[in-house]
C-alpha positions as CSV (number, residue, x, y, z in Angstrom):
1,M,17.0,32.8,44.1
2,P,19.7,34.3,41.8
3,S,18.5,36.2,38.8
4,F,18.4,34.0,35.7
5,F,19.2,37.0,33.4
6,C,22.8,37.1,34.5
7,L,23.1,40.8,33.5
8,P,24.3,43.8,35.5
9,M,21.5,46.0,36.8
10,A,22.8,49.0,34.9
11,C,22.4,47.2,31.6
12,S,19.2,45.3,32.3
13,R,17.0,48.3,31.7
14,Q,18.1,48.6,28.1
15,I,17.0,45.1,27.1
16,D,14.2,44.9,24.6
17,V,14.1,41.1,23.9
18,L,14.6,38.3,26.4
19,D,14.7,34.7,25.1
20,R,14.8,32.0,27.7
21,S,13.1,29.3,25.7
22,Q,14.1,25.7,26.5
23,S,16.0,26.7,29.6
24,N,14.4,24.2,32.0
25,L,12.9,27.0,34.0
26,Q,10.6,26.0,36.8
27,S,9.2,29.5,37.4
28,V,9.6,33.2,36.3
29,P,11.9,35.1,38.6
30,H,10.0,37.7,40.7
31,D,12.4,40.5,39.8
32,I,11.6,40.4,36.1
33,D,9.8,43.7,36.3
34,R,13.0,45.6,36.6
35,F,13.3,45.1,32.8
36,R,10.8,47.9,32.3
37,G,11.6,48.4,28.6
38,L,11.2,44.8,27.7
39,E,9.2,44.3,24.5
40,E,9.5,40.6,23.8
41,L,9.5,37.8,26.5
42,L,10.1,34.3,25.1
43,L,9.7,31.5,27.6
44,A,8.5,28.6,25.4
45,M,9.2,25.0,26.3
46,N,9.9,25.2,30.0
47,N,8.2,23.9,33.1
48,I,6.5,27.1,34.2
49,K,3.3,26.5,36.2
50,D,2.2,30.1,36.7
51,L,2.9,33.7,35.7
52,P,3.7,36.1,38.5
53,K,2.1,39.5,38.7
54,Q,5.5,41.1,37.9
55,V,5.2,39.9,34.3
56,F,2.1,42.1,33.9
57,R,4.0,45.2,34.9
58,L,6.0,45.1,31.7
59,H,3.7,47.6,30.1
60,R,5.7,47.8,26.9
61,L,5.5,44.1,26.2
62,R,4.4,43.4,22.6
63,I,5.2,39.6,22.4
64,L,4.6,37.1,25.1
65,D,5.4,33.5,24.3
66,V,4.8,30.9,27.1
67,S,3.9,28.0,24.8
68,D,4.7,24.4,25.8
69,N,4.6,25.0,29.6
70,E,2.4,23.9,32.4
71,L,0.2,26.9,32.9
72,A,-3.2,26.1,34.4
73,V,-4.5,29.6,34.8
74,L,-4.2,32.8,32.7
75,P,-4.3,35.6,35.3
76,P,-6.9,38.4,34.7
77,E,-4.0,40.8,34.9
78,I,-3.3,39.9,31.3
79,G,-5.5,42.8,30.4
80,N,-2.8,45.2,31.7
81,L,-0.6,44.4,28.7
82,T,-2.5,46.8,26.5
83,L,0.3,47.0,23.9
84,L,0.4,43.2,23.4
85,N,0.5,42.2,19.7
86,E,1.2,38.5,20.0
87,L,0.1,36.1,22.8
88,N,1.1,32.4,22.4
89,L,-0.3,30.1,25.0
90,N,-0.1,27.0,22.8
91,R,0.0,23.6,24.6
92,N,-0.6,24.4,28.2
93,A,-3.4,23.4,30.6
94,I,-5.5,26.5,30.8
95,T,-9.2,25.8,31.5
96,D,-10.5,29.4,31.3
97,I,-9.9,32.5,29.2
98,P,-10.4,35.7,31.4
99,E,-12.8,38.4,30.2
100,Q,-10.0,41.0,30.8
101,L,-8.2,39.8,27.6
102,K,-10.6,42.1,25.8
103,N,-8.4,45.1,27.0
104,C,-5.6,43.9,24.7
105,K,-7.0,46.0,21.8
106,Q,-3.8,45.8,19.7
107,L,-3.7,42.0,19.8
108,I,-2.9,40.6,16.3
109,N,-2.0,37.0,16.8
110,L,-3.7,34.9,19.5
111,N,-2.7,31.2,19.8
112,L,-4.8,29.2,22.3
113,N,-4.2,25.7,20.7
114,G,-4.0,22.7,22.9
115,N,-5.7,24.0,26.0
116,P,-8.7,22.4,27.6
117,F,-11.0,25.4,27.8
118,T,-14.6,24.9,26.8
119,R,-15.7,28.6,26.3
120,L,-14.2,31.5,24.5
121,P,-15.7,34.7,26.0
122,E,-17.6,36.8,23.5
123,S,-15.7,39.9,24.8
124,I,-12.7,38.6,22.9
125,C,-14.4,39.9,19.7
126,E,-13.7,43.4,21.0
127,C,-10.1,42.8,20.0
128,T,-10.9,43.8,16.5
129,S,-7.2,43.9,15.5
130,I,-6.9,40.1,15.6
131,V,-5.7,38.8,12.3
132,T,-4.9,35.2,13.3
133,L,-7.0,33.2,15.8
134,S,-5.9,29.6,16.6
135,L,-8.3,27.5,18.6
136,N,-7.2,24.0,17.5
137,D,-7.5,21.0,19.8
138,T,-9.4,22.5,22.7
139,T,-12.8,21.4,24.0
140,L,-14.8,24.2,22.5
141,T,-18.5,23.4,21.9
142,A,-19.3,26.8,20.3
143,L,-17.7,29.8,18.8
144,P,-18.7,33.3,20.0
145,A,-22.0,34.3,18.3
146,N,-20.5,37.8,17.5
147,L,-17.5,36.2,15.8
148,G,-18.2,38.4,12.8
149,E,-17.0,41.5,14.7
150,L,-13.4,40.4,14.2
151,V,-13.4,42.3,10.9
152,N,-9.7,42.1,10.4
153,L,-9.5,38.3,10.8
154,R,-7.7,36.5,8.0
155,V,-6.9,33.1,9.6
156,L,-9.3,31.2,11.8
157,E,-8.4,27.7,13.0
158,A,-10.8,25.7,15.2
159,R,-9.9,22.2,14.2
160,E,-10.5,19.1,16.4
161,N,-13.0,20.5,18.8
162,H,-16.7,19.7,19.5
163,L,-18.3,22.4,17.5
164,R,-21.9,21.6,16.4
165,M,-22.7,24.8,14.4
166,V,-21.0,27.8,12.8
167,P,-22.3,31.2,13.9
168,S,-24.1,33.0,11.1
169,S,-22.1,36.1,11.8
170,I,-19.0,34.4,10.3
171,V,-20.1,35.5,6.9
172,N,-19.2,39.1,7.9
173,L,-15.5,38.1,8.0
174,H,-15.0,39.6,4.5
175,H,-11.2,39.5,4.9
176,L,-11.0,35.9,6.0
177,E,-8.6,33.9,3.8
178,E,-8.1,30.6,5.7
179,L,-10.8,28.7,7.6
180,D,-10.2,25.4,9.2
181,L,-13.2,23.7,10.9
182,G,-12.2,20.1,10.3
183,Q,-12.8,17.3,12.8
184,N,-15.8,18.7,14.5
185,D,-19.5,17.8,14.6
186,I,-20.8,20.5,12.3
187,E,-23.9,19.5,10.3
188,E,-24.6,22.7,8.4
189,L,-23.0,25.9,7.1
190,P,-24.7,29.3,6.9
191,R,-26.7,29.7,3.7
192,D,-24.9,32.9,2.7
193,F,-21.5,31.4,3.2
194,G,-20.4,32.7,-0.2
195,K,-20.2,36.3,1.2
196,M,-16.7,35.5,2.3
197,T,-15.4,36.3,-1.1
198,N,-11.7,36.5,-0.1
199,L,-11.6,32.9,1.2
200,R,-8.7,31.0,-0.3
201,E,-8.6,27.8,1.8
202,L,-11.5,26.0,3.4
203,F,-11.2,22.8,5.5
204,I,-14.5,21.4,6.7
205,D,-13.5,17.7,6.5
206,M,-14.5,15.0,9.1
207,N,-17.8,16.6,10.1
208,G,-21.5,15.7,9.5
209,L,-22.4,17.9,6.6
210,M,-25.2,16.6,4.4
211,Q,-24.7,19.3,1.8
212,L,-22.8,22.5,0.9
213,P,-24.7,25.8,0.5
214,D,-25.1,26.8,-3.1
215,S,-23.7,30.2,-2.3
216,I,-20.2,28.6,-1.7
217,S,-19.9,28.8,-5.5
218,D,-19.5,32.6,-5.0
219,C,-16.1,32.1,-3.3
220,K,-14.3,32.7,-6.5
221,K,-10.9,33.1,-4.9
222,L,-11.1,29.7,-3.2
223,D,-8.0,27.7,-4.1
224,L,-8.4,24.7,-1.8
225,L,-11.6,23.0,-0.7
226,D,-11.6,19.9,1.5
227,V,-15.0,18.5,2.4
228,S,-13.9,14.9,2.7
229,E,-15.4,12.4,5.2
230,N,-18.8,13.9,5.5
231,Q,-22.2,12.7,4.3
232,I,-22.6,15.0,1.3
233,Q,-24.8,13.6,-1.4
234,V,-24.8,16.4,-4.0
235,L,-22.3,19.0,-4.9
236,P,-23.4,22.6,-5.7
237,H,-24.4,22.7,-9.4
238,E,-22.4,25.8,-10.0
239,I,-19.3,24.6,-8.4
240,G,-17.6,25.6,-11.7
241,N,-17.9,29.2,-10.7
242,M,-15.0,28.8,-8.3
243,E,-12.6,29.6,-11.0
244,S,-9.5,29.7,-8.8
245,L,-10.0,26.2,-7.4
246,S,-6.9,24.0,-7.8
247,D,-7.3,21.4,-5.1
248,L,-10.7,19.7,-4.5
249,N,-11.1,16.9,-2.0
250,I,-14.5,15.2,-1.8
251,S,-13.4,11.8,-0.7
252,Q,-15.5,9.6,1.6
253,N,-18.9,11.0,1.0
254,V,-22.0,9.6,-0.7
255,I,-21.8,11.6,-3.9
256,Q,-23.4,9.9,-7.0
257,E,-22.3,12.2,-9.7
258,L,-20.1,15.2,-10.4
259,P,-21.9,18.3,-11.7
260,T,-21.2,19.2,-15.4
261,S,-20.0,22.6,-14.3
262,I,-16.8,21.0,-13.0
263,G,-15.5,21.4,-16.5
264,R,-15.1,25.1,-15.9
265,L,-12.5,24.5,-13.3
266,R,-9.6,25.2,-15.6
267,K,-7.1,25.6,-12.8
268,L,-8.0,22.4,-11.0
269,T,-4.9,20.3,-10.6
270,M,-6.0,17.7,-8.1
271,L,-9.4,16.0,-7.7
272,K,-9.9,13.4,-5.0
273,A,-13.3,11.8,-5.3
274,D,-12.5,8.3,-4.0
275,R,-14.8,6.3,-1.8
276,N,-18.1,7.7,-3.0
277,S,-21.0,6.3,-5.0
278,I,-20.2,7.9,-8.4
279,H,-21.7,5.8,-11.1
280,T,-21.0,8.1,-14.1
281,L,-18.1,10.4,-14.7
282,T,-19.2,13.5,-16.6
283,P,-17.4,13.9,-20.0
284,E,-16.9,17.6,-18.9
285,I,-14.0,16.3,-16.8
286,G,-11.9,16.4,-20.0
287,K,-12.1,20.2,-19.9
288,C,-10.2,20.4,-16.7
289,E,-7.1,21.1,-18.7
290,S,-4.7,21.6,-15.7
291,L,-5.7,18.4,-14.0
292,T,-2.6,16.3,-13.0
293,E,-4.0,13.9,-10.4
294,L,-7.4,12.2,-10.5
295,Y,-8.5,9.7,-7.8
296,L,-11.7,7.8,-8.3
297,T,-11.0,4.7,-6.2
298,N,-13.9,2.8,-4.7
299,N,-16.9,4.1,-6.7
300,L,-19.4,2.5,-9.1
301,L,-18.0,3.5,-12.4
302,S,-18.7,1.2,-15.3
303,D,-16.8,3.3,-17.9
304,I,-14.5,6.2,-18.3
305,P,-15.5,9.0,-20.8
306,T,-13.4,9.3,-23.9
307,S,-12.7,12.9,-23.0
308,I,-10.2,11.6,-20.5
309,G,-7.7,11.7,-23.3
310,D,-7.9,15.5,-23.4
311,L,-6.2,15.7,-20.0
312,K,-2.7,16.3,-21.4
313,K,-1.2,17.2,-18.1
314,L,-2.6,14.2,-16.2
315,T,0.2,12.3,-14.4
316,T,-1.8,10.0,-12.0
317,L,-5.1,8.2,-12.6
318,N,-6.5,5.9,-10.0
319,V,-9.7,4.0,-10.7
320,D,-9.2,1.0,-8.5
321,R,-12.2,-0.9,-7.2
322,N,-14.8,0.1,-9.7
323,Q,-16.8,-1.8,-12.3
324,L,-14.8,-1.0,-15.4
325,T,-14.8,-3.5,-18.2
326,D,-12.5,-1.5,-20.5
327,L,-10.5,1.7,-20.7
328,P,-11.1,4.1,-23.6
329,D,-8.7,4.1,-26.5
330,T,-8.2,7.9,-26.0
331,I,-6.2,7.1,-22.8
332,G,-3.2,7.2,-25.1
333,G,-3.7,11.0,-25.3
334,C,-2.6,11.3,-21.7
335,H,1.1,11.7,-22.7
336,Q,2.2,12.8,-19.2
337,L,0.5,9.9,-17.5
338,S,3.0,8.3,-15.1
339,V,0.8,6.2,-12.8
340,L,-2.3,4.3,-14.0
341,S,-4.0,2.1,-11.4
342,A,-7.1,0.2,-12.4
343,R,-6.9,-2.8,-10.1
344,Q,-9.9,-4.8,-8.9
345,N,-12.2,-4.0,-11.8
346,S,-13.5,-6.3,-14.6
347,L,-11.1,-5.2,-17.4
348,I,-11.1,-7.8,-20.3
349,E,-8.5,-6.1,-22.3
350,L,-6.3,-2.9,-22.4
351,P,-6.3,-0.6,-25.4
352,M,-3.4,-0.7,-27.8
353,S,-3.1,3.1,-27.5
354,I,-1.7,2.6,-24.0
355,G,1.7,2.5,-25.7
356,K,1.4,6.2,-26.4
357,C,1.6,6.9,-22.7
358,E,5.4,7.1,-23.0
359,N,5.9,8.4,-19.5
360,L,4.0,5.6,-17.8
361,T,6.0,4.4,-14.8
362,V,3.5,2.3,-12.9
363,L,0.7,0.2,-14.5
364,D,-1.5,-1.7,-12.0
365,V,-4.1,-3.9,-13.5
366,A,-4.2,-6.6,-10.9
367,A,-7.4,-8.5,-10.1
368,N,-9.1,-8.0,-13.5
369,K,-10.1,-10.4,-16.2
370,L,-7.2,-9.8,-18.7
371,S,-6.2,-12.8,-20.8
372,N,-3.2,-11.0,-22.3
373,L,-1.6,-7.5,-22.6
374,P,-1.4,-5.4,-25.8
375,F,1.9,-5.7,-27.6
376,T,2.4,-1.9,-27.3
377,I,3.4,-2.5,-23.6
378,N,6.8,-3.2,-25.0
379,V,7.4,0.4,-26.0
380,L,6.8,1.8,-22.5
381,Y,10.5,2.1,-21.8
382,K,10.0,4.0,-18.6
383,L,7.8,1.3,-17.0
384,Q,9.1,0.3,-13.6
385,A,6.2,-1.6,-12.1
386,L,3.6,-3.8,-13.8
387,W,1.2,-5.4,-11.4
388,L,-0.9,-8.3,-12.5
389,S,-1.4,-10.5,-9.5
390,E,-1.7,-10.3,-5.7
391,N,1.0,-12.9,-5.4
392,Q,3.5,-11.1,-7.7
393,T,6.9,-11.0,-6.1
394,Q,8.6,-8.6,-8.5
395,S,7.4,-5.3,-10.0
396,I,8.5,-6.1,-13.5
397,L,7.5,-9.3,-15.3
398,K,9.1,-11.1,-18.2
399,L,6.6,-11.0,-21.0
400,T,6.5,-13.4,-24.0
401,Q,4.8,-12.9,-27.4
402,E,2.0,-14.9,-28.8
403,R,-0.9,-14.6,-31.2
404,D,-4.4,-13.9,-29.8
405,N,-6.5,-17.0,-30.9
406,R,-9.6,-14.8,-31.4
407,T,-8.1,-11.8,-33.3
408,G,-4.8,-13.1,-34.6
409,I,-3.1,-10.0,-33.2
410,K,0.3,-10.3,-31.6
411,V,-0.1,-9.9,-27.8
412,L,2.0,-10.3,-24.7
413,T,1.5,-12.8,-21.9
414,C,3.2,-14.3,-18.9
415,Y,2.6,-16.9,-16.2
416,L,0.1,-14.6,-14.4
417,L,-2.2,-14.4,-17.4
418,P,-5.1,-15.1,-17.9
419,Q,-6.3,-13.5,-14.7
420,Y,-8.8,-14.9,-12.3
421,N,-10.3,-12.5,-9.8
422,A,-11.2,-14.1,-6.5
423,A,-12.9,-11.0,-5.4
424,L,-15.8,-11.8,-7.8
425,D,-16.6,-15.1,-6.1
426,G,-19.7,-13.6,-4.5
427,N,-21.0,-12.1,-7.8
428,G,-21.3,-15.4,-9.7
429,D,-18.8,-14.3,-12.3
430,N,-16.4,-17.2,-11.9
431,E,-17.1,-20.7,-13.1
432,D,-17.0,-24.0,-11.3
433,R,-13.5,-24.3,-9.8
434,S,-13.3,-27.9,-10.6
435,G,-14.8,-27.6,-14.1
436,S,-13.6,-26.4,-17.5
437,N,-12.3,-23.1,-16.3
438,A,-9.6,-24.8,-14.3
439,A,-7.1,-24.1,-17.0
440,N,-7.5,-20.4,-16.5
441,R,-6.8,-20.5,-12.8
442,S,-3.5,-20.0,-11.1
443,F,-2.0,-20.4,-7.7
444,L,-1.6,-18.8,-4.4
445,G,2.0,-18.6,-3.5
446,G,5.0,-16.5,-2.6
447,P,5.0,-13.5,-0.4
448,K,1.9,-11.4,-0.1
449,V,2.3,-7.7,-0.9
450,H,-0.2,-5.0,-0.1
451,F,-0.9,-1.2,-0.4
452,H,-0.1,0.8,2.8
453,D,-3.4,2.6,2.9
454,Q,-5.8,0.0,1.5
455,D,-7.7,-3.0,2.9
456,S,-6.8,-6.4,1.6
457,T,-9.5,-8.2,-0.3
458,L,-7.8,-11.6,-0.3
459,E,-9.6,-14.3,1.7
460,E,-6.8,-16.3,3.2
461,D,-8.8,-19.0,4.9
462,K,-10.1,-22.5,4.1
463,I,-8.3,-23.2,0.9
464,Q,-9.2,-26.8,-0.1
465,L,-6.6,-29.3,-1.1
466,G,-6.2,-29.5,-4.9
467,Q,-7.9,-26.2,-5.6
468,F,-5.8,-23.4,-7.0
469,E,-6.8,-20.0,-8.0
470,R,-5.2,-16.7,-8.9
471,H,-5.6,-13.7,-6.7
472,N,-5.0,-10.0,-7.2
473,T,-1.9,-8.2,-6.1
474,P,-1.8,-4.7,-4.7
475,H,1.2,-2.5,-4.2
476,P,3.4,-3.8,-1.4
477,K,3.4,-2.1,1.9
478,N,6.9,-2.7,3.3
479,P,9.2,0.2,2.2
480,K,12.5,-1.5,3.3
481,I,13.6,-3.1,0.1
482,K,12.8,-0.6,-2.6
483,K,13.2,2.9,-1.3
484,S,12.4,4.9,-4.4
485,S,8.9,6.4,-4.9
486,I,7.3,5.5,-8.2
487,D,3.7,6.6,-8.0
488,G,3.5,8.9,-5.1
489,H,3.8,6.1,-2.7
490,V,6.7,3.6,-2.3
491,I,6.5,0.4,-4.3
492,P,8.8,-2.0,-2.4
493,H,8.2,-5.7,-1.6
494,D,7.9,-7.8,1.5
495,T,11.2,-8.4,3.2
496,E,10.9,-12.2,3.0
497,P,14.0,-13.4,1.3
498,Q,13.2,-15.1,-2.0
499,P,14.7,-18.6,-2.0
500,R,17.0,-19.7,-4.8
501,Q,15.7,-22.2,-7.3
502,F,17.7,-24.6,-9.5
503,S,16.9,-26.7,-12.5
504,L,18.8,-29.9,-13.2
505,N,18.6,-31.2,-16.8
506,H,20.5,-33.1,-19.4
507,Q,21.7,-30.0,-21.2
508,K,24.9,-28.1,-20.6
509,S,25.1,-25.8,-17.6
510,S,23.5,-22.4,-18.1
511,T,22.2,-19.5,-16.2
512,S,18.8,-17.8,-16.8
513,S,16.4,-15.6,-15.0
514,F,12.7,-15.9,-14.3
515,V,10.0,-13.5,-12.9
516,G,9.9,-13.7,-9.2
517,S,13.1,-15.7,-8.7
518,S,16.8,-15.4,-8.5
519,S,19.2,-16.6,-11.2
520,M,19.1,-20.3,-11.8
521,N,21.9,-22.8,-12.4
522,S,21.3,-25.6,-14.8
523,I,23.5,-28.6,-14.0
524,N,24.4,-31.6,-16.1
525,V,22.4,-34.5,-14.8
526,A,21.1,-37.5,-17.0
527,D,19.7,-40.1,-14.7
528,D,18.1,-43.5,-14.7
529,I,16.1,-43.9,-11.5
530,R,15.6,-47.1,-9.6
531,F,13.2,-47.5,-6.7
532,I,13.8,-50.6,-4.6
533,D,11.3,-51.3,-1.9
534,S,10.5,-54.3,0.2
535,S,6.9,-53.8,-0.5
536,F,7.5,-54.8,-4.2
537,S,6.9,-58.5,-4.6
538,N,9.8,-58.9,-7.1
539,G,12.0,-56.2,-5.7
540,K,11.6,-53.9,-8.7
541,P,8.8,-52.1,-10.5
542,E,7.6,-53.1,-14.0
543,N,9.7,-52.1,-16.9
544,A,12.6,-51.2,-14.7
545,R,16.1,-51.9,-15.9
546,S,17.9,-54.1,-13.4
547,P,21.3,-53.0,-12.1
548,D,24.0,-55.5,-11.6
549,S,23.2,-58.3,-9.2
550,A,25.7,-57.2,-6.6
551,S,24.2,-53.7,-6.5
552,E,20.6,-55.1,-6.3
553,A,21.6,-57.4,-3.5
554,R,23.2,-54.6,-1.6
555,N,20.2,-52.3,-2.1
556,S,17.7,-55.1,-1.0
557,I,19.7,-55.7,2.2
558,S,19.9,-52.0,2.8
559,N,16.2,-51.5,2.4
560,L,15.4,-54.4,4.7
561,S,17.6,-52.7,7.3
562,L,15.9,-49.4,6.8
563,S,12.4,-51.0,7.0
564,A,13.3,-52.7,10.2
565,S,14.3,-49.4,11.8
566,N,11.7,-47.2,10.2
567,P,9.1,-48.8,7.8
568,N,8.6,-45.4,6.2
569,M,12.2,-45.1,5.2
570,K,12.8,-45.9,1.5
571,K,15.9,-46.1,-0.7
572,I,16.3,-44.9,-4.2
573,V,19.1,-45.9,-6.5
574,I,19.7,-43.8,-9.6
575,R,21.9,-45.0,-12.5
576,R,23.0,-42.2,-14.8
577,D,22.9,-42.4,-18.6
578,S,23.1,-40.0,-21.5
579,S,19.4,-39.7,-22.3
580,G,17.3,-40.3,-19.2
581,I,15.5,-37.6,-17.3
582,L,14.8,-37.5,-13.6
583,G,11.5,-35.6,-13.5
584,L,11.1,-34.5,-9.9
585,T,11.1,-31.2,-7.9
586,F,12.1,-30.7,-4.3
587,A,11.7,-27.6,-2.1
588,G,12.8,-26.4,1.3
589,G,16.2,-26.5,2.7
590,T,18.0,-24.4,5.4
591,E,18.5,-21.4,3.1
592,N,14.9,-21.3,1.9
593,G,11.4,-21.2,3.4
594,P,9.8,-24.4,4.5
595,A,8.4,-26.6,1.8
596,P,4.6,-26.8,1.2
597,G,3.1,-29.2,3.7
598,S,6.2,-29.6,5.8
599,K,4.6,-27.9,8.9
600,G,7.7,-25.8,9.4
601,D,10.2,-28.6,8.8
602,V,13.3,-27.0,7.1
603,G,14.2,-30.3,5.4
604,L,14.1,-31.0,1.6
605,F,10.8,-32.4,0.3
606,V,9.8,-33.7,-3.0
607,T,7.0,-31.3,-4.2
608,K,6.3,-32.6,-7.7
609,I,6.7,-35.7,-9.8
610,T,6.4,-35.0,-13.6
611,A,3.7,-37.2,-15.2
612,G,5.3,-40.1,-17.2
613,S,8.8,-39.4,-15.8
614,A,11.2,-42.0,-14.4
615,A,10.5,-40.7,-11.0
616,E,6.8,-41.6,-11.4
617,K,7.4,-45.0,-13.0
618,Y,9.7,-46.1,-10.3
619,G,7.5,-45.1,-7.4
620,L,8.9,-41.8,-6.1
621,R,6.1,-39.9,-4.4
622,E,5.4,-36.3,-3.7
623,G,6.0,-35.5,0.0
624,D,9.0,-37.7,0.3
625,K,11.7,-36.1,2.5
626,L,15.3,-36.4,1.5
627,I,17.4,-38.0,4.3
628,R,20.6,-39.0,2.6
629,V,22.2,-38.5,-0.9
630,N,25.2,-40.7,-1.7
631,D,26.0,-41.3,1.9
632,R,25.8,-37.5,2.7
633,N,23.3,-36.5,5.3
634,V,20.9,-33.9,3.9
635,V,18.4,-33.6,6.8
636,N,19.6,-30.1,7.6
637,A,21.1,-29.3,4.2
638,S,20.5,-26.5,1.6
639,Q,19.3,-27.1,-1.9
640,V,22.8,-26.4,-3.1
641,D,24.2,-29.0,-0.8
642,A,21.8,-31.6,-2.0
643,M,22.6,-30.9,-5.7
644,S,26.3,-31.1,-4.9
645,A,25.8,-34.5,-3.3
646,I,23.8,-35.7,-6.3
647,N,26.6,-34.6,-8.7
648,S,29.4,-36.1,-6.5
649,S,28.8,-39.5,-8.1
650,S,29.4,-40.2,-11.7
651,D,27.5,-43.5,-12.0
652,L,25.0,-44.4,-9.2
653,V,23.1,-41.9,-7.0
654,E,21.7,-43.3,-3.9
655,L,18.8,-41.5,-2.1
656,V,17.2,-42.3,1.2
657,V,13.8,-40.7,1.7
658,L,11.3,-40.6,4.6
659,R,7.8,-41.4,3.3
660,R,4.6,-40.0,4.8
661,T,1.3,-41.6,3.9
662,P,-0.8,-40.2,2.6
663,S,1.3,-37.7,0.8
664,P,0.9,-34.1,2.2
665,V,1.6,-32.6,-1.2
666,P,-1.1,-33.4,-3.6
667,R,-0.8,-31.7,-7.0
668,K,-3.1,-30.7,-9.8
669,E,-2.1,-30.4,-13.5
670,L,-3.4,-27.3,-15.3
671,M,-2.9,-27.7,-19.0
672,F,-3.0,-24.9,-21.6
673,G,-3.7,-25.5,-25.2
674,G,-1.4,-25.0,-28.2
675,S,2.3,-24.6,-27.7
676,S,2.1,-23.7,-24.1
677,Q,3.8,-25.8,-21.4
678,Q,2.5,-27.5,-18.3
679,L,1.7,-25.5,-15.1
680,T,1.9,-27.6,-12.0
681,A,0.7,-26.3,-8.6
682,S,0.7,-27.9,-5.2
683,S,-1.0,-26.9,-1.9
684,S,-1.2,-28.0,1.7
685,T,-3.3,-27.0,4.6
686,G,-0.7,-27.9,7.1
687,S,1.3,-24.7,6.9
688,S,1.1,-22.0,9.4
689,S,0.6,-19.1,7.0
690,P,-0.8,-18.6,3.5
691,E,2.7,-17.8,2.2
692,A,3.9,-21.3,3.2
693,Q,0.8,-23.1,2.2
694,I,0.9,-23.0,-1.5
695,S,3.7,-22.9,-4.2
696,A,4.0,-23.6,-7.8
697,T,6.3,-24.3,-10.8
698,E,5.8,-23.2,-14.3
699,T,7.6,-23.4,-17.7
700,F,7.6,-20.5,-20.1
701,I,6.0,-21.1,-23.5
702,G,8.5,-22.3,-25.9
703,G,10.7,-24.0,-23.3
704,G,13.5,-22.6,-21.2
705,S,14.6,-23.2,-17.7
706,L,12.1,-24.1,-15.0
707,T,12.1,-22.3,-11.7
708,N,9.8,-20.7,-9.1
709,Y,9.2,-20.2,-5.4
710,G,12.1,-22.0,-3.7
711,Q,11.9,-25.3,-5.5
712,T,14.7,-27.3,-7.3
713,I,13.5,-28.9,-10.4
714,L,15.3,-31.9,-11.9
715,T,14.3,-32.4,-15.6
């Protein structure tokens, strides 16, 4: 086998460093020992299965890196390398560490990560020069009892093993600065743990700890403490003594309250206390003057102390899934607040002072009990996302002004207010769905959007026909549309294309926008509708204006022909005039999602008939499928094509529809008092997904164009 060094023999003896990493080596050449002065041998990321004895004749070797290979055995001859400072055996298949390793007295860095050995010999602790010891991802069940003899140890990593206890001698590691014991089975730490006064980082997450020793408060240099995902019930009362602590993670425990001494943590910048059982937040939290991020999600908080306003550097506050009924007025003192998330609580109103949070970028108050928003929301000029509902399709809503009937104060509202929180169904907080509270309920419709790291609370099954309710909206999970990060996690929306919607009315053409939809074209249409059906005894409904006799005769003959071929096929004749309105809405089409109740049919379906309109008087029904418009086949047409066909005739408009009995698109009128307009929602159980099952239309208070989820509205 030729030498892989490719160097003349005369020069080879002068080599100090040999790097053959990622060289696809299958073995180490047996003549390697001729490089007697070699100090560094780097063989990482090859396919080496064993180390020949010649390697251990390189007595001047200081660094040996054979990481990412296929070694199954570390030869006992490793003890011959007495000058070795660094040994990297990371990610091999070594099952046993030889006792002879203790002869490497000058060893400083020892990396044994990713090897399946179960025992680390106690003799390793004779290598008292070790500064960094890495034992992550092995099958260790115990650390050496005499671990404390490694008096120079500064970094100890033993993450993702099967450790059940920590040797008491560990407290003698007075120089230890970083300790990672995460993802083990440890249930207790030594009582005098606080003797490690130089400790700066401690990871003990994902274990079985019931409590932390009180002495841990003596670790005054501790900067980062992660005890998340344990069973801790109470934090040490004097945790405030850890004056250097800046990052504290106590998530996923069973902690009921934070000690008052936490207010002494003046350098604390991040506190993660989510998924606990905290029922009261100590007012001392306001003294953590450096706090920038505070996470209290999934607790039992019923209020937030007024001292929260003292956190002048706070940028992120997350109190989702608690029992809050209000936020303190002092929240306006958090001038640096960028993300405020309080979804799935019981908030009745937001304080006016929220307008002082001039840097607010994301405000998430979905799934609460808000009836309106404070008028000061208008001054939050940096706001990029306002979440009010689980079915919200855009991050920013168009808000309108009105007066609060109770206080007379000017407030902001939109089609997602007042809120109805479906998550409260089991708590008895919601009224009878068919009773007087129906006016305060909304619809399920449009694409669903969710957080990437949170469970959905929406029950998407067994929605009864004619019942409509508003559900909460978390941040969306799909990052493909909106790539910018707003609140520390991306706030994009589902990639379902939002269908275009159009409104046809008797006014001049105009273009306007609506929350959750594309721009909308208003087209001149003033119609008189005529329904001619062989089922009518006199050929026309009551109060209908008759067309000329020739047209009526043609229509009657045409309907008889349609009825003969398909009894559910009906014909509609529309005569235009300058004042009539049509009063129907159709959805679907090839460029939009299937209409409600269409069972995946991409055709155009009538989804709403306005009460008292010509469409209702002359017998048009919800659920009718458009087949032909003015002799143009619209079975596989888009909404734009259908409108073009409707406008192609200046006098009469002929529609052929396919009728299904009973109608698959029942509707329910939800009326608001005062000057507000009508909200009409429709649902069906025949769709394949919740997104296709329910849709709705709504008109803004004070008039304006009508548009929503993929429907064309003719008014």
